C-alpha positions as CSV (number, residue, x, y, z in Angstrom):
1,M,-4.0,1.5,-30.5
2,I,-5.6,4.8,-29.6
3,S,-9.4,4.7,-29.7
4,E,-11.7,7.7,-29.6
5,E,-12.3,7.1,-25.9
6,Q,-8.6,7.0,-25.2
7,R,-8.0,10.2,-27.1
8,K,-10.7,11.9,-25.0
9,Q,-9.1,10.5,-21.8
10,S,-5.7,11.7,-23.0
11,S,-7.0,15.2,-23.7
12,K,-8.5,15.3,-20.2
13,E,-5.1,14.3,-18.7
14,Q,-3.3,16.9,-20.8
15,R,-5.4,19.7,-19.3
16,D,-4.0,18.8,-15.9
17,F,-0.4,18.3,-17.1
18,E,0.9,18.8,-20.6
19,V,4.4,18.0,-21.8
20,N,5.9,20.3,-24.5
21,L,9.3,21.3,-25.8
22,N,9.9,23.6,-22.8
23,T,9.1,21.0,-20.1
24,E,11.7,20.9,-17.3
25,N,12.0,19.1,-14.0
26,F,9.7,16.4,-15.1
27,S,9.4,13.4,-12.9
28,I,8.0,10.0,-13.8
29,K,7.1,7.0,-11.7
30,G,9.7,4.3,-11.7
31,F,12.6,6.5,-12.9
32,L,15.2,8.4,-10.9
33,G,15.8,12.1,-11.0
34,T,14.0,14.6,-13.2
35,W,13.8,15.0,-16.9
36,H,13.6,17.7,-19.6
37,T,12.4,17.6,-23.2
38,V,15.1,17.5,-25.9
39,D,13.0,16.6,-29.0
40,S,9.5,15.9,-30.2
41,T,7.8,14.1,-33.1
42,N,4.3,13.6,-34.4
43,V,3.2,10.2,-35.5
44,G,-0.3,9.6,-36.7
45,G,-1.5,12.9,-35.3
46,V,-0.1,12.1,-31.8
47,D,2.7,14.1,-30.3
48,F,5.6,12.3,-28.5
49,F,8.4,13.8,-26.6
50,L,12.0,12.6,-26.1
51,M,13.1,13.3,-22.5
52,K,16.7,13.4,-21.1
53,N,17.6,12.9,-17.4
54,D,18.8,16.0,-15.6
55,T,21.0,14.2,-13.1
56,Y,22.3,11.1,-14.8
57,A,23.7,12.1,-18.2
58,D,24.5,8.6,-19.3
59,M,21.0,7.3,-18.5
60,A,19.0,6.2,-21.6
61,N,16.3,8.6,-22.8
62,I,12.6,8.0,-22.5
63,V,9.6,8.9,-24.7
64,V,6.4,10.2,-23.2
65,D,3.1,11.3,-24.8
66,G,1.6,14.7,-24.4
67,G,0.0,13.8,-21.1
68,G,3.4,12.7,-19.6
69,R,2.7,9.0,-19.8
70,L,5.6,6.7,-20.5
71,V,5.6,5.2,-24.0
72,L,9.1,3.9,-24.5
73,D,12.3,3.6,-22.4
74,N,15.9,2.7,-23.1
75,I,16.1,5.1,-26.1
76,Y,19.7,5.9,-27.0
77,D,19.5,7.2,-30.6
78,G,16.6,9.6,-30.4
79,F,13.8,9.3,-32.9
80,D,15.7,7.0,-35.2
81,E,13.9,4.7,-37.6
82,H,13.5,1.9,-35.1
83,T,11.9,4.2,-32.5
84,A,9.7,5.8,-35.2
85,E,8.5,2.3,-36.1
86,L,7.7,1.5,-32.5
87,L,5.7,4.7,-32.3
88,R,3.8,3.9,-35.5
89,Q,2.8,0.7,-33.9
90,E,1.8,2.6,-30.8
91,V,-0.8,4.6,-32.7
92,M,-1.8,1.9,-35.1
93,E,-5.5,1.0,-34.9
94,V,-6.8,-2.6,-35.0
95,P,-10.3,-3.6,-36.2
96,K,-10.8,-6.0,-33.4
97,L,-9.1,-6.6,-30.0
98,P,-7.9,-10.0,-28.9
99,D,-9.5,-9.5,-25.5
100,E,-12.4,-7.0,-24.9
101,T,-12.1,-7.4,-21.1
102,I,-8.8,-5.4,-20.8
103,S,-7.7,-2.2,-22.4
104,V,-4.4,-0.6,-23.4
105,D,-4.9,1.9,-20.6
106,N,-5.3,-1.0,-18.2
107,M,-2.0,-2.4,-19.5
108,K,-0.2,0.9,-19.0
109,S,-1.5,1.3,-15.5
110,Y,-0.3,-2.2,-14.8
111,G,3.3,-1.1,-15.7
112,Y,3.8,-2.1,-19.4
113,S,3.9,1.1,-21.5
114,W,4.3,0.2,-25.2
115,G,1.0,0.4,-27.0
116,G,2.3,-1.7,-29.8
117,M,1.3,-4.7,-27.6
118,L,-2.3,-5.6,-27.2
119,P,-3.1,-6.9,-23.7
120,M,-5.0,-10.1,-22.8
121,N,-6.1,-12.0,-19.8
122,E,-5.4,-15.7,-19.4
123,A,-8.4,-17.2,-21.4
124,A,-7.7,-15.0,-24.4
125,A,-4.0,-15.6,-24.2
126,L,-4.5,-19.4,-24.4
127,E,-6.7,-19.0,-27.5
128,V,-4.5,-16.5,-29.3
129,M,-1.5,-18.7,-28.5
130,Q,-2.7,-21.3,-31.0
131,N,-1.9,-18.9,-33.9
132,C,0.3,-16.1,-32.6
133,N,3.3,-15.5,-30.2
134,V,2.0,-14.6,-26.8
135,Y,4.1,-12.6,-24.3
136,L,4.2,-12.5,-20.5
137,L,4.0,-8.8,-19.6
138,Y,5.7,-7.6,-16.4
139,T,5.2,-4.5,-14.2
140,D,8.7,-3.3,-14.8
141,N,7.9,-2.7,-18.5
142,T,9.5,-5.9,-19.8
143,E,8.2,-9.0,-21.5
144,S,9.1,-12.6,-22.3
145,M,7.7,-15.0,-24.8
146,A,5.4,-17.7,-23.5
147,T,6.4,-21.2,-24.6
148,D,3.6,-23.3,-23.2
149,K,0.3,-23.3,-21.4
150,T,2.0,-23.9,-18.0
151,Q,3.8,-20.6,-18.2
152,I,0.5,-18.9,-19.0
153,A,-1.2,-20.4,-16.0
154,A,1.7,-19.6,-13.6
155,H,1.9,-16.0,-14.7
156,A,-1.9,-15.5,-14.4
157,A,-1.8,-17.0,-10.9
158,K,0.6,-14.2,-9.9
159,G,-1.8,-11.5,-11.3
160,G,0.2,-11.2,-14.6
161,I,-1.3,-10.2,-17.9
162,F,-0.3,-11.1,-21.5
163,G,0.2,-9.5,-24.8
164,V,0.3,-10.0,-28.5
165,E,2.0,-7.6,-30.9
166,K,-0.4,-5.5,-33.0
167,V,1.4,-6.3,-36.2
168,E,1.1,-10.1,-35.7
169,W,-2.5,-9.8,-34.5
170,I,-3.5,-7.8,-37.6
171,Q,-1.8,-10.4,-39.8
172,Q,-3.8,-13.2,-38.0
173,L,-7.1,-11.3,-38.5
174,E,-6.2,-10.9,-42.2
175,R,-5.6,-14.7,-42.5
176,E,-8.9,-15.4,-40.8
177,N,-10.7,-13.1,-43.1
178,Y,-9.0,-14.7,-46.2
179,L,-10.0,-18.2,-45.1
180,K,-13.5,-17.1,-44.3
181,F,-13.8,-15.5,-47.8
182,A,-12.4,-18.6,-49.4
183,E,-14.8,-20.9,-47.5
184,M,-17.8,-18.8,-48.4
185,S,-16.9,-19.1,-52.0
186,T,-16.9,-22.9,-51.9
187,E,-19.0,-23.9,-48.9
188,D,-22.3,-25.6,-49.8
189,D,-23.9,-24.5,-46.6
190,Y,-23.3,-21.0,-45.3
191,S,-24.3,-22.1,-41.8
192,M,-21.1,-24.1,-41.7
193,I,-18.6,-21.2,-42.0
194,D,-16.2,-22.6,-39.4
195,G,-12.7,-22.5,-41.0
196,I,-13.2,-26.0,-42.6
197,I,-13.8,-25.6,-46.3
198,N,-16.9,-27.4,-47.6
199,N,-18.3,-29.4,-44.7
200,G,-21.0,-30.6,-47.1
201,K,-24.6,-29.7,-47.6
202,K,-26.9,-28.9,-44.7
203,D,-29.4,-31.5,-46.0
204,E,-27.5,-34.7,-46.6
205,K,-30.5,-36.5,-48.1
206,P,-30.3,-36.6,-51.9
207,S,-33.0,-34.8,-53.8
208,I,-35.5,-36.8,-55.9
209,I,-33.6,-35.8,-59.1
210,E,-30.3,-36.9,-57.6
211,R,-31.9,-40.3,-56.6
212,L,-33.3,-40.8,-60.1
213,K,-29.9,-40.0,-61.6
214,A,-28.2,-42.4,-59.2
215,A,-30.7,-45.2,-59.8
216,K,-29.3,-47.9,-62.0
217,Y,-31.4,-48.6,-65.1
218,E,-31.9,-52.3,-65.6
219,P,-33.7,-53.3,-68.9
220,P,-36.3,-56.0,-68.5
221,K,-34.9,-59.4,-68.9
222,A,-35.8,-61.2,-72.1
223,E,-37.6,-64.5,-71.7
224,P,-35.3,-67.4,-72.6
225,E,-35.9,-69.0,-76.0
226,R,-37.7,-72.3,-75.8
227,A,-35.9,-75.2,-77.2
228,V,-37.4,-76.5,-80.4
229,R,-38.2,-80.1,-80.1
230,D,-37.6,-82.3,-83.0
231,L,-40.9,-83.5,-84.3
């Protein structure tokens, strides 16, 4: 996700250093040697550059943005369909973040570079885990899926952060919106929009009309016939 604020920040960084098709002797934190541009592509209005190592010919390529920030590593087949899909998810916007307390820029500074993952801190990760796969993100640009709350707590205790893939998060938001719409179409009380369809009316007391309808009508009892005495 690239917000307007992030685009402005990216533009500011590019004024200081801008990668282009002629970039050479480029160095990037965490990688050996220097790099040069071998290809470029534009996805969603954002330029990405495929970089090849100058010293180690067999090393996998990397992809950086126009400001020289790492986006993808371990790229062997250039801008193939798989890489193109990862870049589409990189620039994909989401209507709502799973955790407003941490940004994609924070995640990239932490050491995890792919923007197709949305970062979270511990509290949000535990909540999101109820409906989506949550990943433990590591500073070496790798991740592993969290299987239980114990892993979440242990990773957070070490200063780790968490992620949920944009595609799955968007699907979850769509499910929530669908359920909310379905509930609003059937719920008797709009103050009870909570994911449980039709909690019942806010006022549980029956109306006067309802009580009249519910009342059983009992006709007056006829007086028993008196026995006729034989005269």
